[in-house]
C-alpha positions as CSV (number, residue, x, y, z in Angstrom):
1,M,-17.6,2.6,-3.0
2,A,-16.1,-0.8,-3.1
3,F,-15.4,-3.7,-5.4
4,N,-17.5,-6.8,-5.8
5,T,-15.2,-9.8,-5.0
6,Q,-17.4,-12.6,-6.1
7,S,-15.1,-13.3,-9.0
8,G,-11.3,-13.3,-9.5
9,T,-11.4,-10.1,-11.5
10,P,-13.4,-7.2,-10.2
11,H,-16.1,-6.0,-12.6
12,T,-18.7,-4.2,-10.5
13,F,-18.9,-2.0,-7.5
14,G,-20.7,-3.2,-4.3
15,T,-20.7,-3.0,-0.6
16,P,-18.7,-5.7,1.2
17,S,-20.4,-7.3,4.2
18,H,-17.1,-8.2,5.8
19,G,-15.0,-6.1,8.1
20,H,-11.3,-5.2,8.0
21,Y,-9.2,-8.1,6.7
22,S,-12.3,-10.4,7.0
23,T,-13.6,-12.4,4.1
24,S,-15.4,-15.6,3.4
25,S,-12.4,-17.1,1.5
26,S,-9.7,-18.9,3.3
27,S,-7.2,-17.5,0.9
28,R,-8.1,-14.0,2.2
29,A,-8.4,-14.9,5.9
30,A,-7.2,-12.4,8.5
31,P,-3.4,-12.5,8.9
32,P,-2.0,-13.5,12.3
33,S,-0.9,-10.6,14.5
34,Q,2.8,-10.0,14.9
35,E,2.5,-10.8,18.6
36,S,1.3,-14.4,17.7
37,Q,3.6,-15.1,14.8
38,Q,7.0,-13.6,13.7
39,F,6.7,-11.9,10.3
40,D,8.9,-13.9,7.8
41,I,10.0,-11.6,5.0
42,V,11.2,-14.6,2.9
43,D,7.8,-16.2,3.0
44,W,6.1,-12.9,2.4
45,Y,8.0,-11.9,-0.7
46,P,6.4,-14.4,-3.2
47,K,3.0,-13.3,-2.0
48,F,4.0,-9.7,-2.6
49,Q,5.2,-10.6,-6.1
50,S,1.8,-12.2,-6.8
51,C,0.1,-9.0,-5.8
52,H,2.5,-7.0,-8.0
53,R,1.8,-9.2,-11.0
54,Y,-1.9,-9.1,-10.5
55,F,-2.0,-5.3,-10.3
56,L,0.0,-4.9,-13.5
57,D,-1.5,-7.8,-15.5
58,H,-5.2,-7.6,-14.5
59,A,-6.2,-4.8,-12.1
60,Q,-5.0,-1.8,-13.9
61,H,-6.8,-2.9,-17.1
62,S,-10.2,-3.5,-15.3
63,G,-13.0,-0.9,-15.4
64,P,-13.6,-0.5,-11.7
65,V,-9.9,0.0,-10.9
66,Q,-9.6,2.5,-13.7
67,A,-12.7,4.3,-12.5
68,L,-11.7,4.5,-8.8
69,S,-8.1,5.6,-9.8
70,A,-9.6,8.4,-11.8
71,F,-11.8,9.4,-8.9
72,I,-8.9,9.6,-6.4
73,N,-6.7,11.1,-9.1
74,I,-3.8,8.6,-9.4
75,Q,-2.4,7.4,-12.6
76,L,-2.1,3.7,-13.3
77,P,1.2,2.3,-14.7
78,Y,-0.2,1.9,-18.2
79,Q,-1.0,5.7,-18.1
80,K,2.5,6.8,-17.1
81,Q,4.1,8.7,-19.9
82,P,6.6,8.5,-21.6
83,N,7.3,5.0,-20.1
84,P,4.0,3.2,-19.6
85,V,4.0,-0.3,-18.0
86,L,1.4,-2.5,-19.5
87,S,2.1,-5.8,-17.7
88,A,4.5,-7.6,-15.5
89,A,6.2,-9.1,-18.5
90,S,5.9,-6.8,-21.4
91,S,8.4,-4.2,-20.1
92,S,10.9,-6.7,-18.7
93,P,14.3,-6.8,-20.4
94,R,13.6,-10.5,-20.9
95,S,10.3,-10.1,-22.7
96,A,11.8,-10.6,-26.1
97,G,13.1,-14.1,-25.0
98,P,16.6,-15.3,-24.4
99,E,17.1,-16.3,-28.1
100,A,16.8,-12.6,-29.1
101,S,19.4,-11.3,-26.7
102,H,22.2,-11.4,-29.3
103,L,20.1,-9.1,-31.6
104,R,19.8,-6.3,-29.1
105,Q,21.9,-3.3,-29.8
106,P,23.3,-0.9,-27.2
107,N,20.7,1.7,-26.4
108,P,21.8,5.2,-25.3
109,F,18.4,5.6,-23.7
110,A,18.5,2.4,-21.7
111,Q,18.6,4.3,-18.4
112,G,15.4,6.1,-19.2
113,Q,13.7,3.0,-20.4
114,S,14.6,1.1,-17.3
115,A,12.1,3.2,-15.5
116,A,9.4,1.4,-17.5
117,H,10.3,-2.0,-16.2
118,A,7.7,-3.7,-14.2
119,Q,10.0,-4.0,-11.2
120,A,10.2,-0.2,-11.0
121,V,6.4,0.1,-10.3
122,S,5.8,0.5,-6.5
123,L,2.5,-0.5,-4.9
124,I,3.0,1.9,-2.0
125,P,1.6,5.0,-3.7
126,Y,-1.6,3.2,-4.5
127,I,-2.0,1.8,-0.9
128,R,-1.3,5.3,0.5
129,R,-3.9,6.9,-1.8
130,L,-6.6,4.3,-0.9
131,V,-5.9,4.8,2.8
132,A,-6.0,8.6,2.7
133,T,-9.2,8.7,0.7
134,G,-11.0,6.0,2.8
135,H,-11.2,3.5,0.0
136,D,-9.0,0.8,1.6
137,T,-11.8,-1.7,2.0
138,P,-11.1,-5.4,1.8
139,A,-13.0,-5.6,-1.5
140,V,-11.1,-2.7,-3.1
141,L,-7.8,-4.1,-1.9
142,H,-8.7,-7.5,-3.4
143,G,-9.7,-5.8,-6.6
144,F,-6.4,-4.0,-6.9
145,F,-4.0,-6.7,-5.6
146,G,-5.7,-10.1,-6.1
147,D,-6.4,-13.1,-3.9
148,D,-3.0,-12.9,-2.1
149,W,-3.6,-9.3,-0.9
150,V,-3.8,-10.1,2.8
151,S,-0.5,-12.0,3.0
152,G,1.1,-10.0,0.1
153,I,0.3,-6.3,1.0
154,G,-1.6,-6.7,4.3
155,E,1.4,-5.7,6.4
156,L,2.2,-2.7,4.2
157,H,-1.5,-1.7,4.4
158,E,-1.4,-1.8,8.2
159,I,1.8,0.3,8.2
160,E,0.3,2.9,5.9
161,R,-2.8,3.2,8.0
162,R,-0.6,3.8,11.1
163,N,1.5,6.3,9.1
164,Y,-1.7,8.1,8.2
165,L,-2.6,8.4,11.9
166,F,0.9,9.7,12.7
167,A,0.7,12.2,9.9
168,A,-2.6,13.6,11.2
169,K,-1.3,13.8,14.7
170,S,2.0,15.5,13.8
171,T,0.9,18.4,11.7
172,S,-1.9,20.4,10.0
173,W,-4.5,19.3,7.4
174,M,-2.7,21.3,4.7
175,K,0.7,19.7,5.4
176,V,-0.8,16.2,5.6
177,K,-2.5,16.8,2.2
178,Q,0.8,18.0,0.7
179,S,2.5,14.9,2.0
180,Y,-0.1,12.7,0.2
181,D,0.0,14.7,-3.0
182,M,2.2,13.2,-5.7
183,S,2.9,15.1,-8.9
184,A,1.1,18.3,-9.9
185,D,-1.3,16.2,-11.9
186,E,-1.8,13.6,-9.1
187,T,-2.8,15.7,-6.1
188,V,-5.0,14.0,-3.6
189,P,-8.5,15.4,-4.2
190,F,-9.7,14.9,-0.6
191,L,-8.7,13.3,2.7
192,R,-11.0,11.2,4.9
193,P,-10.6,10.1,8.5
194,L,-9.1,6.6,8.8
195,R,-11.7,4.1,7.8
196,D,-13.0,1.6,10.4
197,A,-10.3,2.2,12.9
198,S,-10.5,-0.4,15.8
199,E,-9.6,0.2,19.4
200,K,-6.7,-2.4,19.0
201,E,-5.4,-0.5,16.0
202,I,-5.5,2.9,17.8
203,Q,-3.7,1.4,20.9
204,A,-1.0,0.0,18.6
205,A,-0.6,3.4,17.0
206,E,-0.4,5.1,20.4
207,A,2.3,2.7,21.4
208,G,4.2,3.4,18.2
209,W,3.7,7.1,18.7
210,S,5.1,6.9,22.2
211,E,8.2,5.1,20.9
212,W,8.7,8.0,18.5
213,L,8.3,10.6,21.3
214,A,10.9,8.6,23.3
215,M,13.2,8.7,20.2
216,Q,12.8,12.5,20.1
217,D,13.8,12.8,23.7
218,W,16.6,10.2,23.4
219,M,14.8,7.9,25.8
220,L,16.4,4.8,24.3
221,G,18.3,1.7,25.4
222,P,18.9,2.1,29.2
223,R,16.9,5.3,29.2
224,A,13.8,3.7,27.7
225,P,10.8,4.1,30.0
226,E,9.4,1.0,31.7
227,T,6.1,1.5,30.0
228,M,7.6,1.3,26.5
229,G,5.7,-1.3,24.4
230,R,2.6,-0.9,26.5
231,S,-0.5,1.1,25.6
232,S,0.3,4.0,28.0
233,R,1.8,7.2,26.6
234,V,5.2,8.6,27.1
235,K,5.0,12.1,28.6
236,R,7.4,14.5,27.1
237,E,9.2,16.9,29.5
238,Q,8.1,20.5,29.2
239,E,10.9,22.7,27.9
């Protein structure tokens, strides 16, 4: 199940012909690896904001996104009660315009209402749910987060895929499921193995897992093993 990305706004489901992070559009080209280019968080942030606005203003109101969200049992911001977020602007404190600021009265419920501000909406739960249910295809990610998804949430997507591998390696299926459940009404209905994992991705996860094992054994700084950062594993000492 995936989104058709022939237009700017998703409207039908289809099967993408491209692989992970690969599309025909230059605006959605595969991001350079961290080995070849240093990640610049300042350059990244405007792209992330673009994805955030697209998700709130367009994606959450489209039929395919609503259908898939219902299937994987996660509420969209406009469904969150009692403080729904309908768009990136409608819930902003500035939405009434600067000329109306003098008309605002102190609101004893301001703290509760602040949760409805668009800035409070995190994209991470949606990325996690797509990864865990095997729906994190390029077409679906484009449908949720727009044309800037590769540069805007691509790094976060890679991190969450790695986290999913770590979760599966570290504990049982039941505990993994519990960690991906949200509220009682938004439990994850199913878990699927990581979609289209590549050998390069698995090797990177192995290296990251080895670093974590080294952390558990305090093999840090001058004690760090010589193989740290390579694909070989760190062998833990038997207790």
